[in-house]
PyMOL Python script that loads the backbone (N, CA, C, O; Angstrom):
from pymol import cmd

cmd.read_pdbstr("""\
ATOM      1  N   MET A   1     -25.347 137.803 -19.821  1.00  0.00           N
ATOM      2  CA  MET A   1     -25.491 138.707 -18.729  1.00  0.00           C
ATOM      3  C   MET A   1     -24.225 139.966 -18.947  1.00  0.00           C
ATOM      4  O   MET A   1     -23.001 139.882 -19.048  1.00  0.00           O
ATOM      5  N   SER A   2     -24.927 140.819 -18.957  1.00  0.00           N
ATOM      6  CA  SER A   2     -24.398 141.951 -18.795  1.00  0.00           C
ATOM      7  C   SER A   2     -23.146 142.465 -18.183  1.00  0.00           C
ATOM      8  O   SER A   2     -22.820 141.622 -17.347  1.00  0.00           O
ATOM      9  N   SER A   3     -22.579 143.105 -18.188  1.00  0.00           N
ATOM     10  CA  SER A   3     -21.475 143.583 -16.933  1.00  0.00           C
ATOM     11  C   SER A   3     -22.120 144.373 -16.330  1.00  0.00           C
ATOM     12  O   SER A   3     -21.807 144.334 -15.140  1.00  0.00           O
ATOM     13  N   ALA A   4     -22.911 145.120 -16.549  1.00  0.00           N
ATOM     14  CA  ALA A   4     -24.253 145.832 -15.115  1.00  0.00           C
ATOM     15  C   ALA A   4     -24.412 144.653 -14.163  1.00  0.00           C
ATOM     16  O   ALA A   4     -23.405 144.761 -13.463  1.00  0.00           O
ATOM     17  N   ALA A   5     -25.062 143.629 -13.740  1.00  0.00           N
ATOM     18  CA  ALA A   5     -25.330 142.342 -14.035  1.00  0.00           C
ATOM     19  C   ALA A   5     -23.799 141.959 -12.763  1.00  0.00           C
ATOM     20  O   ALA A   5     -23.788 141.079 -11.902  1.00  0.00           O
ATOM     21  N   HIS A   6     -23.075 142.612 -12.972  1.00  0.00           N
ATOM     22  CA  HIS A   6     -21.373 141.874 -12.311  1.00  0.00           C
ATOM     23  C   HIS A   6     -20.655 143.197 -11.520  1.00  0.00           C
ATOM     24  O   HIS A   6     -19.454 143.342 -11.288  1.00  0.00           O
ATOM     25  N   SER A   7     -21.536 143.922 -11.252  1.00  0.00           N
ATOM     26  CA  SER A   7     -21.206 145.598 -10.966  1.00  0.00           C
ATOM     27  C   SER A   7     -20.818 145.156  -8.990  1.00  0.00           C
ATOM     28  O   SER A   7     -21.127 144.184  -8.301  1.00  0.00           O
ATOM     29  N   SER A   8     -20.348 145.914  -8.813  1.00  0.00           N
ATOM     30  CA  SER A   8     -19.600 146.082  -7.618  1.00  0.00           C
ATOM     31  C   SER A   8     -21.061 146.765  -5.951  1.00  0.00           C
ATOM     32  O   SER A   8     -21.556 146.484  -4.860  1.00  0.00           O
ATOM     33  N   ASP A   9     -20.993 147.806  -7.133  1.00  0.00           N
ATOM     34  CA  ASP A   9     -22.686 149.044  -6.907  1.00  0.00           C
ATOM     35  C   ASP A   9     -24.175 147.788  -6.090  1.00  0.00           C
ATOM     36  O   ASP A   9     -24.401 146.604  -6.339  1.00  0.00           O
ATOM     37  N   ASP A  10     -24.843 148.703  -5.168  1.00  0.00           N
ATOM     38  CA  ASP A  10     -25.702 147.716  -4.768  1.00  0.00           C
ATOM     39  C   ASP A  10     -27.086 148.054  -5.635  1.00  0.00           C
ATOM     40  O   ASP A  10     -26.961 148.988  -6.426  1.00  0.00           O
ATOM     41  N   PHE A  11     -27.787 147.706  -5.606  1.00  0.00           N
ATOM     42  CA  PHE A  11     -28.381 147.653  -6.809  1.00  0.00           C
ATOM     43  C   PHE A  11     -30.086 147.132  -5.877  1.00  0.00           C
ATOM     44  O   PHE A  11     -30.284 145.995  -5.449  1.00  0.00           O
ATOM     45  N   ILE A  12     -31.604 148.893  -5.711  1.00  0.00           N
ATOM     46  CA  ILE A  12     -32.149 148.145  -5.066  1.00  0.00           C
ATOM     47  C   ILE A  12     -33.481 147.402  -6.370  1.00  0.00           C
ATOM     48  O   ILE A  12     -33.608 147.815  -7.523  1.00  0.00           O
ATOM     49  N   LYS A  13     -34.461 146.044  -5.602  1.00  0.00           N
ATOM     50  CA  LYS A  13     -34.509 145.656  -7.015  1.00  0.00           C
ATOM     51  C   LYS A  13     -35.520 145.033  -5.608  1.00  0.00           C
ATOM     52  O   LYS A  13     -35.277 144.901  -4.409  1.00  0.00           O
ATOM     53  N   ARG A  14     -37.220 144.639  -6.811  1.00  0.00           N
ATOM     54  CA  ARG A  14     -38.786 144.467  -5.344  1.00  0.00           C
ATOM     55  C   ARG A  14     -37.856 141.987  -6.278  1.00  0.00           C
ATOM     56  O   ARG A  14     -36.804 141.997  -6.917  1.00  0.00           O
ATOM     57  N   LEU A  15     -38.260 141.241  -6.142  1.00  0.00           N
ATOM     58  CA  LEU A  15     -38.108 139.724  -5.906  1.00  0.00           C
ATOM     59  C   LEU A  15     -39.394 139.485  -6.221  1.00  0.00           C
ATOM     60  O   LEU A  15     -40.364 139.424  -5.465  1.00  0.00           O
ATOM     61  N   ILE A  16     -39.302 139.271  -8.124  1.00  0.00           N
ATOM     62  CA  ILE A  16     -40.891 138.946  -8.548  1.00  0.00           C
ATOM     63  C   ILE A  16     -41.245 137.574  -8.881  1.00  0.00           C
ATOM     64  O   ILE A  16     -42.295 136.932  -8.872  1.00  0.00           O
ATOM     65  N   ALA A  17     -40.128 137.350  -9.154  1.00  0.00           N
ATOM     66  CA  ALA A  17     -40.293 135.362  -9.684  1.00  0.00           C
ATOM     67  C   ALA A  17     -38.814 134.751  -9.283  1.00  0.00           C
ATOM     68  O   ALA A  17     -37.696 135.218  -9.499  1.00  0.00           O
ATOM     69  N   LEU A  18     -39.400 132.984  -8.318  1.00  0.00           N
ATOM     70  CA  LEU A  18     -38.949 132.237  -8.628  1.00  0.00           C
ATOM     71  C   LEU A  18     -38.128 131.334  -9.239  1.00  0.00           C
ATOM     72  O   LEU A  18     -38.306 131.638 -10.419  1.00  0.00           O
ATOM     73  N   PRO A  19     -37.252 130.315  -9.238  1.00  0.00           N
ATOM     74  CA  PRO A  19     -37.418 129.720 -10.440  1.00  0.00           C
ATOM     75  C   PRO A  19     -38.599 128.379 -10.912  1.00  0.00           C
ATOM     76  O   PRO A  19     -39.429 127.758 -10.248  1.00  0.00           O
ATOM     77  N   GLY A  20     -38.241 128.327 -12.202  1.00  0.00           N
ATOM     78  CA  GLY A  20     -39.290 127.983 -12.752  1.00  0.00           C
ATOM     79  C   GLY A  20     -40.172 128.346 -12.904  1.00  0.00           C
ATOM     80  O   GLY A  20     -40.982 127.651 -13.517  1.00  0.00           O
ATOM     81  N   ASP A  21     -40.668 130.099 -12.274  1.00  0.00           N
ATOM     82  CA  ASP A  21     -42.207 130.653 -12.881  1.00  0.00           C
ATOM     83  C   ASP A  21     -41.669 131.368 -14.410  1.00  0.00           C
ATOM     84  O   ASP A  21     -40.733 131.791 -15.089  1.00  0.00           O
ATOM     85  N   THR A  22     -42.634 131.187 -14.328  1.00  0.00           N
ATOM     86  CA  THR A  22     -42.997 132.114 -15.326  1.00  0.00           C
ATOM     87  C   THR A  22     -43.629 133.462 -15.846  1.00  0.00           C
ATOM     88  O   THR A  22     -44.848 133.612 -15.764  1.00  0.00           O
ATOM     89  N   VAL A  23     -42.500 134.840 -16.595  1.00  0.00           N
ATOM     90  CA  VAL A  23     -43.080 135.851 -15.518  1.00  0.00           C
ATOM     91  C   VAL A  23     -43.233 136.667 -17.325  1.00  0.00           C
ATOM     92  O   VAL A  23     -42.501 136.199 -18.197  1.00  0.00           O
ATOM     93  N   GLU A  24     -44.071 137.678 -17.646  1.00  0.00           N
ATOM     94  CA  GLU A  24     -44.977 138.243 -19.266  1.00  0.00           C
ATOM     95  C   GLU A  24     -45.474 139.946 -18.785  1.00  0.00           C
ATOM     96  O   GLU A  24     -46.453 140.325 -18.142  1.00  0.00           O
ATOM     97  N   ILE A  25     -44.751 140.433 -19.183  1.00  0.00           N
ATOM     98  CA  ILE A  25     -45.684 141.851 -19.383  1.00  0.00           C
ATOM     99  C   ILE A  25     -46.175 142.541 -20.325  1.00  0.00           C
ATOM    100  O   ILE A  25     -45.475 143.059 -21.195  1.00  0.00           O
ATOM    101  N   ARG A  26     -47.973 142.672 -20.244  1.00  0.00           N
ATOM    102  CA  ARG A  26     -48.474 143.102 -20.997  1.00  0.00           C
ATOM    103  C   ARG A  26     -49.755 143.693 -20.650  1.00  0.00           C
ATOM    104  O   ARG A  26     -50.372 143.562 -19.593  1.00  0.00           O
ATOM    105  N   ASP A  27     -50.111 144.446 -21.810  1.00  0.00           N
ATOM    106  CA  ASP A  27     -51.238 145.516 -20.943  1.00  0.00           C
ATOM    107  C   ASP A  27     -50.745 146.225 -19.873  1.00  0.00           C
ATOM    108  O   ASP A  27     -51.163 146.233 -18.715  1.00  0.00           O
ATOM    109  N   HIS A  28     -49.894 146.772 -20.321  1.00  0.00           N
ATOM    110  CA  HIS A  28     -49.072 147.439 -18.703  1.00  0.00           C
ATOM    111  C   HIS A  28     -49.171 146.695 -16.931  1.00  0.00           C
ATOM    112  O   HIS A  28     -49.113 147.148 -15.788  1.00  0.00           O
ATOM    113  N   LYS A  29     -49.338 145.415 -17.528  1.00  0.00           N
ATOM    114  CA  LYS A  29     -49.463 144.760 -15.943  1.00  0.00           C
ATOM    115  C   LYS A  29     -48.399 143.471 -16.444  1.00  0.00           C
ATOM    116  O   LYS A  29     -48.017 142.979 -17.506  1.00  0.00           O
ATOM    117  N   THR A  30     -48.137 143.219 -14.632  1.00  0.00           N
ATOM    118  CA  THR A  30     -46.875 141.920 -14.894  1.00  0.00           C
ATOM    119  C   THR A  30     -47.855 140.681 -14.218  1.00  0.00           C
ATOM    120  O   THR A  30     -48.665 140.610 -13.293  1.00  0.00           O
ATOM    121  N   TYR A  31     -47.415 139.962 -15.014  1.00  0.00           N
ATOM    122  CA  TYR A  31     -48.056 138.229 -14.659  1.00  0.00           C
ATOM    123  C   TYR A  31     -47.098 137.660 -14.716  1.00  0.00           C
ATOM    124  O   TYR A  31     -46.167 137.745 -15.517  1.00  0.00           O
ATOM    125  N   ILE A  32     -47.333 136.712 -13.430  1.00  0.00           N
ATOM    126  CA  ILE A  32     -46.974 135.393 -12.877  1.00  0.00           C
ATOM    127  C   ILE A  32     -47.329 133.785 -12.900  1.00  0.00           C
ATOM    128  O   ILE A  32     -47.944 133.108 -12.076  1.00  0.00           O
ATOM    129  N   ASN A  33     -46.610 133.368 -14.353  1.00  0.00           N
ATOM    130  CA  ASN A  33     -47.603 132.199 -13.897  1.00  0.00           C
ATOM    131  C   ASN A  33     -48.691 132.231 -14.816  1.00  0.00           C
ATOM    132  O   ASN A  33     -49.086 131.088 -15.049  1.00  0.00           O
ATOM    133  N   ARG A  34     -49.403 133.228 -15.501  1.00  0.00           N
ATOM    134  CA  ARG A  34     -50.770 133.748 -15.700  1.00  0.00           C
ATOM    135  C   ARG A  34     -51.466 134.428 -15.441  1.00  0.00           C
ATOM    136  O   ARG A  34     -52.370 135.037 -16.013  1.00  0.00           O
ATOM    137  N   GLN A  35     -50.829 134.335 -13.920  1.00  0.00           N
ATOM    138  CA  GLN A  35     -51.881 135.929 -12.824  1.00  0.00           C
ATOM    139  C   GLN A  35     -51.625 136.685 -12.805  1.00  0.00           C
ATOM    140  O   GLN A  35     -50.465 136.900 -12.452  1.00  0.00           O
ATOM    141  N   VAL A  36     -52.359 137.596 -13.115  1.00  0.00           N
ATOM    142  CA  VAL A  36     -51.375 139.203 -12.618  1.00  0.00           C
ATOM    143  C   VAL A  36     -51.430 139.078 -11.619  1.00  0.00           C
ATOM    144  O   VAL A  36     -52.313 138.456 -11.030  1.00  0.00           O
ATOM    145  N   ILE A  37     -50.338 139.730 -11.049  1.00  0.00           N
ATOM    146  CA  ILE A  37     -49.884 139.881 -10.004  1.00  0.00           C
ATOM    147  C   ILE A  37     -50.090 141.963  -9.863  1.00  0.00           C
ATOM    148  O   ILE A  37     -49.799 142.838 -10.678  1.00  0.00           O
ATOM    149  N   ASP A  38     -50.747 142.053  -8.362  1.00  0.00           N
ATOM    150  CA  ASP A  38     -51.160 143.337  -7.704  1.00  0.00           C
ATOM    151  C   ASP A  38     -49.637 143.938  -7.341  1.00  0.00           C
ATOM    152  O   ASP A  38     -48.816 143.245  -6.741  1.00  0.00           O
ATOM    153  N   GLU A  39     -49.338 145.407  -7.805  1.00  0.00           N
ATOM    154  CA  GLU A  39     -47.821 146.118  -7.398  1.00  0.00           C
ATOM    155  C   GLU A  39     -48.753 147.957  -7.221  1.00  0.00           C
ATOM    156  O   GLU A  39     -48.918 148.908  -7.986  1.00  0.00           O
ATOM    157  N   PRO A  40     -49.105 147.672  -5.906  1.00  0.00           N
ATOM    158  CA  PRO A  40     -49.817 149.159  -5.796  1.00  0.00           C
ATOM    159  C   PRO A  40     -47.959 149.827  -5.998  1.00  0.00           C
ATOM    160  O   PRO A  40     -47.715 150.630  -6.898  1.00  0.00           O
ATOM    161  N   TYR A  41     -47.151 149.473  -5.301  1.00  0.00           N
ATOM    162  CA  TYR A  41     -46.029 150.627  -5.750  1.00  0.00           C
ATOM    163  C   TYR A  41     -45.135 150.524  -6.417  1.00  0.00           C
ATOM    164  O   TYR A  41     -43.950 150.509  -6.084  1.00  0.00           O
ATOM    165  N   VAL A  42     -45.857 150.392  -8.050  1.00  0.00           N
ATOM    166  CA  VAL A  42     -45.437 150.607  -9.328  1.00  0.00           C
ATOM    167  C   VAL A  42     -46.053 152.262  -9.315  1.00  0.00           C
ATOM    168  O   VAL A  42     -47.169 152.725  -9.083  1.00  0.00           O
ATOM    169  N   ALA A  43     -44.771 152.855  -9.673  1.00  0.00           N
ATOM    170  CA  ALA A  43     -45.995 154.402  -9.603  1.00  0.00           C
ATOM    171  C   ALA A  43     -46.429 154.695 -11.175  1.00  0.00           C
ATOM    172  O   ALA A  43     -46.899 155.755 -11.587  1.00  0.00           O
ATOM    173  N   GLU A  44     -46.216 153.745 -11.796  1.00  0.00           N
ATOM    174  CA  GLU A  44     -46.955 154.400 -13.075  1.00  0.00           C
ATOM    175  C   GLU A  44     -47.073 153.697 -14.056  1.00  0.00           C
ATOM    176  O   GLU A  44     -45.982 153.280 -14.445  1.00  0.00           O
ATOM    177  N   PRO A  45     -48.479 153.155 -15.029  1.00  0.00           N
ATOM    178  CA  PRO A  45     -47.909 152.224 -16.147  1.00  0.00           C
ATOM    179  C   PRO A  45     -47.069 151.318 -16.285  1.00  0.00           C
ATOM    180  O   PRO A  45     -47.110 151.253 -15.057  1.00  0.00           O
ATOM    181  N   GLN A  46     -46.302 150.507 -16.581  1.00  0.00           N
ATOM    182  CA  GLN A  46     -45.289 149.292 -17.470  1.00  0.00           C
ATOM    183  C   GLN A  46     -45.520 150.288 -19.106  1.00  0.00           C
ATOM    184  O   GLN A  46     -46.712 150.432 -19.376  1.00  0.00           O
ATOM    185  N   ILE A  47     -44.505 150.952 -20.165  1.00  0.00           N
ATOM    186  CA  ILE A  47     -44.384 150.742 -20.943  1.00  0.00           C
ATOM    187  C   ILE A  47     -44.246 149.664 -22.400  1.00  0.00           C
ATOM    188  O   ILE A  47     -44.769 149.401 -23.484  1.00  0.00           O
ATOM    189  N   LYS A  48     -43.121 149.304 -21.473  1.00  0.00           N
ATOM    190  CA  LYS A  48     -42.458 147.438 -21.640  1.00  0.00           C
ATOM    191  C   LYS A  48     -43.730 146.790 -22.232  1.00  0.00           C
ATOM    192  O   LYS A  48     -44.858 147.268 -22.352  1.00  0.00           O
ATOM    193  N   THR A  49     -43.324 145.766 -22.515  1.00  0.00           N
ATOM    194  CA  THR A  49     -43.729 145.063 -22.399  1.00  0.00           C
ATOM    195  C   THR A  49     -42.267 143.421 -22.413  1.00  0.00           C
ATOM    196  O   THR A  49     -41.050 143.573 -22.311  1.00  0.00           O
ATOM    197  N   MET A  50     -43.128 141.868 -22.592  1.00  0.00           N
ATOM    198  CA  MET A  50     -41.952 141.558 -22.385  1.00  0.00           C
ATOM    199  C   MET A  50     -42.636 139.973 -22.155  1.00  0.00           C
ATOM    200  O   MET A  50     -43.384 139.660 -21.229  1.00  0.00           O
ATOM    201  N   GLU A  51     -42.067 138.912 -23.477  1.00  0.00           N
ATOM    202  CA  GLU A  51     -42.802 137.451 -23.835  1.00  0.00           C
ATOM    203  C   GLU A  51     -42.630 136.867 -22.774  1.00  0.00           C
ATOM    204  O   GLU A  51     -42.086 137.578 -21.928  1.00  0.00           O
ATOM    205  N   PRO A  52     -42.933 135.578 -22.370  1.00  0.00           N
ATOM    206  CA  PRO A  52     -43.392 135.287 -21.330  1.00  0.00           C
ATOM    207  C   PRO A  52     -41.769 134.029 -21.552  1.00  0.00           C
ATOM    208  O   PRO A  52     -41.265 133.236 -22.348  1.00  0.00           O
ATOM    209  N   VAL A  53     -41.587 134.610 -20.273  1.00  0.00           N
ATOM    210  CA  VAL A  53     -40.001 133.831 -20.306  1.00  0.00           C
ATOM    211  C   VAL A  53     -40.167 133.269 -18.654  1.00  0.00           C
ATOM    212  O   VAL A  53     -40.687 133.846 -17.699  1.00  0.00           O
ATOM    213  N   VAL A  54     -39.379 131.642 -18.745  1.00  0.00           N
ATOM    214  CA  VAL A  54     -38.916 131.059 -17.715  1.00  0.00           C
ATOM    215  C   VAL A  54     -37.981 131.557 -16.751  1.00  0.00           C
ATOM    216  O   VAL A  54     -37.114 132.276 -17.248  1.00  0.00           O
ATOM    217  N   VAL A  55     -37.898 131.354 -15.337  1.00  0.00           N
ATOM    218  CA  VAL A  55     -36.975 131.006 -14.576  1.00  0.00           C
ATOM    219  C   VAL A  55     -36.036 129.971 -14.259  1.00  0.00           C
ATOM    220  O   VAL A  55     -36.348 128.877 -13.789  1.00  0.00           O
ATOM    221  N   PRO A  56     -34.506 130.476 -14.619  1.00  0.00           N
ATOM    222  CA  PRO A  56     -33.801 129.044 -13.963  1.00  0.00           C
ATOM    223  C   PRO A  56     -33.853 128.706 -12.704  1.00  0.00           C
ATOM    224  O   PRO A  56     -34.094 129.211 -11.608  1.00  0.00           O
ATOM    225  N   GLU A  57     -33.489 127.480 -13.280  1.00  0.00           N
ATOM    226  CA  GLU A  57     -33.315 126.806 -11.753  1.00  0.00           C
ATOM    227  C   GLU A  57     -31.795 127.530 -11.407  1.00  0.00           C
ATOM    228  O   GLU A  57     -30.716 127.668 -11.982  1.00  0.00           O
ATOM    229  N   GLY A  58     -32.414 127.900 -10.092  1.00  0.00           N
ATOM    230  CA  GLY A  58     -30.935 128.386  -8.798  1.00  0.00           C
ATOM    231  C   GLY A  58     -31.074 130.353  -9.639  1.00  0.00           C
ATOM    232  O   GLY A  58     -30.055 131.043  -9.619  1.00  0.00           O
ATOM    233  N   ASN A  59     -31.926 130.728 -10.043  1.00  0.00           N
ATOM    234  CA  ASN A  59     -32.151 132.093 -10.521  1.00  0.00           C
ATOM    235  C   ASN A  59     -33.649 132.765  -9.960  1.00  0.00           C
ATOM    236  O   ASN A  59     -34.720 132.162 -10.027  1.00  0.00           O
ATOM    237  N   VAL A  60     -33.534 133.657  -9.597  1.00  0.00           N
ATOM    238  CA  VAL A  60     -34.763 134.869  -9.357  1.00  0.00           C
ATOM    239  C   VAL A  60     -34.804 135.895 -10.611  1.00  0.00           C
ATOM    240  O   VAL A  60     -33.884 135.984 -11.425  1.00  0.00           O
ATOM    241  N   PHE A  61     -35.885 136.587 -10.653  1.00  0.00           N
ATOM    242  CA  PHE A  61     -36.159 137.853 -11.058  1.00  0.00           C
ATOM    243  C   PHE A  61     -36.164 138.346 -10.813  1.00  0.00           C
ATOM    244  O   PHE A  61     -36.435 138.178  -9.624  1.00  0.00           O
ATOM    245  N   VAL A  62     -35.937 139.906 -11.166  1.00  0.00           N
ATOM    246  CA  VAL A  62     -36.311 141.121 -10.293  1.00  0.00           C
ATOM    247  C   VAL A  62     -36.032 142.351 -11.065  1.00  0.00           C
ATOM    248  O   VAL A  62     -34.950 142.555 -11.615  1.00  0.00           O
ATOM    249  N   MET A  63     -37.301 143.379 -11.097  1.00  0.00           N
ATOM    250  CA  MET A  63     -37.725 144.172 -10.741  1.00  0.00           C
ATOM    251  C   MET A  63     -37.486 145.291 -10.389  1.00  0.00           C
ATOM    252  O   MET A  63     -37.171 145.237  -9.200  1.00  0.00           O
ATOM    253  N   GLY A  64     -37.427 147.213 -11.085  1.00  0.00           N
ATOM    254  CA  GLY A  64     -36.922 147.975 -10.097  1.00  0.00           C
ATOM    255  C   GLY A  64     -38.049 148.576  -9.918  1.00  0.00           C
ATOM    256  O   GLY A  64     -38.359 148.693 -11.103  1.00  0.00           O
ATOM    257  N   ASP A  65     -39.274 149.253  -9.100  1.00  0.00           N
ATOM    258  CA  ASP A  65     -40.356 150.399  -8.894  1.00  0.00           C
ATOM    259  C   ASP A  65     -40.609 151.626  -9.864  1.00  0.00           C
ATOM    260  O   ASP A  65     -41.597 152.352  -9.756  1.00  0.00           O
ATOM    261  N   ASN A  66     -39.409 151.825 -11.031  1.00  0.00           N
ATOM    262  CA  ASN A  66     -39.726 152.314 -11.932  1.00  0.00           C
ATOM    263  C   ASN A  66     -39.223 151.677 -12.644  1.00  0.00           C
ATOM    264  O   ASN A  66     -38.048 151.413 -12.896  1.00  0.00           O
ATOM    265  N   ARG A  67     -40.540 151.278 -13.164  1.00  0.00           N
ATOM    266  CA  ARG A  67     -40.657 150.414 -14.332  1.00  0.00           C
ATOM    267  C   ARG A  67     -40.421 150.763 -15.023  1.00  0.00           C
ATOM    268  O   ARG A  67     -40.124 149.835 -15.776  1.00  0.00           O
ATOM    269  N   ASN A  68     -40.211 152.082 -15.723  1.00  0.00           N
ATOM    270  CA  ASN A  68     -40.196 152.254 -17.020  1.00  0.00           C
ATOM    271  C   ASN A  68     -38.966 153.004 -16.840  1.00  0.00           C
ATOM    272  O   ASN A  68     -38.895 153.826 -17.754  1.00  0.00           O
ATOM    273  N   TYR A  69     -37.896 153.086 -16.006  1.00  0.00           N
ATOM    274  CA  TYR A  69     -36.449 153.604 -16.446  1.00  0.00           C
ATOM    275  C   TYR A  69     -35.968 152.803 -15.778  1.00  0.00           C
ATOM    276  O   TYR A  69     -34.744 152.776 -15.904  1.00  0.00           O
ATOM    277  N   SER A  70     -36.388 152.061 -15.052  1.00  0.00           N
ATOM    278  CA  SER A  70     -35.373 150.736 -13.934  1.00  0.00           C
ATOM    279  C   SER A  70     -33.992 149.192 -15.391  1.00  0.00           C
ATOM    280  O   SER A  70     -34.236 148.465 -16.353  1.00  0.00           O
ATOM    281  N   ASN A  71     -33.446 149.351 -15.030  1.00  0.00           N
ATOM    282  CA  ASN A  71     -32.605 148.442 -15.582  1.00  0.00           C
ATOM    283  C   ASN A  71     -32.733 147.096 -14.341  1.00  0.00           C
ATOM    284  O   ASN A  71     -32.551 147.044 -13.125  1.00  0.00           O
ATOM    285  N   ASP A  72     -33.078 146.262 -15.233  1.00  0.00           N
ATOM    286  CA  ASP A  72     -34.045 145.125 -14.231  1.00  0.00           C
ATOM    287  C   ASP A  72     -33.592 143.265 -15.529  1.00  0.00           C
ATOM    288  O   ASP A  72     -32.988 143.129 -16.593  1.00  0.00           O
ATOM    289  N   SER A  73     -34.022 142.681 -14.964  1.00  0.00           N
ATOM    290  CA  SER A  73     -34.534 140.906 -14.910  1.00  0.00           C
ATOM    291  C   SER A  73     -34.622 141.489 -16.642  1.00  0.00           C
ATOM    292  O   SER A  73     -33.835 141.052 -17.482  1.00  0.00           O
ATOM    293  N   ARG A  74     -35.442 142.276 -16.901  1.00  0.00           N
ATOM    294  CA  ARG A  74     -36.167 142.346 -17.863  1.00  0.00           C
ATOM    295  C   ARG A  74     -34.808 142.733 -19.007  1.00  0.00           C
ATOM    296  O   ARG A  74     -35.069 142.237 -20.103  1.00  0.00           O
ATOM    297  N   GLU A  75     -33.782 143.302 -19.006  1.00  0.00           N
ATOM    298  CA  GLU A  75     -32.799 143.482 -19.184  1.00  0.00           C
ATOM    299  C   GLU A  75     -31.790 142.599 -19.250  1.00  0.00           C
ATOM    300  O   GLU A  75     -31.316 142.034 -20.236  1.00  0.00           O
ATOM    301  N   TYR A  76     -31.478 142.523 -18.016  1.00  0.00           N
ATOM    302  CA  TYR A  76     -30.220 141.858 -17.943  1.00  0.00           C
ATOM    303  C   TYR A  76     -29.752 140.089 -17.528  1.00  0.00           C
ATOM    304  O   TYR A  76     -28.692 139.512 -17.286  1.00  0.00           O
ATOM    305  N   GLU A  77     -31.518 139.608 -17.639  1.00  0.00           N
ATOM    306  CA  GLU A  77     -31.995 138.145 -17.588  1.00  0.00           C
ATOM    307  C   GLU A  77     -32.315 137.971 -15.887  1.00  0.00           C
ATOM    308  O   GLU A  77     -32.277 138.774 -14.955  1.00  0.00           O
ATOM    309  N   ALA A  78     -32.534 137.005 -15.951  1.00  0.00           N
ATOM    310  CA  ALA A  78     -32.729 136.635 -14.034  1.00  0.00           C
ATOM    311  C   ALA A  78     -31.389 136.201 -13.358  1.00  0.00           C
ATOM    312  O   ALA A  78     -30.620 135.383 -13.862  1.00  0.00           O
ATOM    313  N   ILE A  79     -31.200 136.800 -12.228  1.00  0.00           N
ATOM    314  CA  ILE A  79     -30.078 136.440 -11.450  1.00  0.00           C
ATOM    315  C   ILE A  79     -29.773 135.228 -10.794  1.00  0.00           C
ATOM    316  O   ILE A  79     -30.601 134.350 -10.553  1.00  0.00           O
ATOM    317  N   PRO A  80     -28.106 135.178 -10.399  1.00  0.00           N
ATOM    318  CA  PRO A  80     -28.198 133.977  -9.393  1.00  0.00           C
ATOM    319  C   PRO A  80     -28.969 134.466  -8.292  1.00  0.00           C
ATOM    320  O   PRO A  80     -28.990 135.535  -7.681  1.00  0.00           O
ATOM    321  N   ALA A  81     -29.586 133.408  -8.210  1.00  0.00           N
ATOM    322  CA  ALA A  81     -30.424 133.698  -6.001  1.00  0.00           C
ATOM    323  C   ALA A  81     -29.022 134.223  -5.280  1.00  0.00           C
ATOM    324  O   ALA A  81     -29.012 135.319  -4.719  1.00  0.00           O
ATOM    325  N   SER A  82     -27.821 133.368  -5.325  1.00  0.00           N
ATOM    326  CA  SER A  82     -26.834 133.889  -4.405  1.00  0.00           C
ATOM    327  C   SER A  82     -26.454 135.440  -4.353  1.00  0.00           C
ATOM    328  O   SER A  82     -25.852 136.061  -3.476  1.00  0.00           O
ATOM    329  N   GLN A  83     -27.036 135.903  -5.657  1.00  0.00           N
ATOM    330  CA  GLN A  83     -26.872 137.453  -5.442  1.00  0.00           C
ATOM    331  C   GLN A  83     -27.875 138.164  -4.573  1.00  0.00           C
ATOM    332  O   GLN A  83     -27.487 139.182  -4.000  1.00  0.00           O
ATOM    333  N   ARG A  84     -28.912 137.824  -4.430  1.00  0.00           N
ATOM    334  CA  ARG A  84     -29.923 138.606  -3.972  1.00  0.00           C
ATOM    335  C   ARG A  84     -29.942 139.780  -2.851  1.00  0.00           C
ATOM    336  O   ARG A  84     -30.991 140.368  -2.590  1.00  0.00           O
TER     337      ARG A  84
END
""", "prot")
cmd.dss("prot")
cmd.show_as("cartoon", "prot")
cmd.util.cbc("prot")
cmd.orient("prot")
């Protein structure tokens, strides 16, 4: 994990997936367990893609609403659920 994930600053992110869930980003959409999720709060289509990742036990997957410019679990991996 990057040192940014251990920062004392507060970051506002949306909880996307729970332990055991598979997260994937393709075709400008987020998939949880192979199902596209409705995200009307995302400002513009995602330009990043991400191969399927299983969220480890005791962790959660978070993403910012400004997906194209947000540093989140896509870069820093899932975070411990205790940090939510």
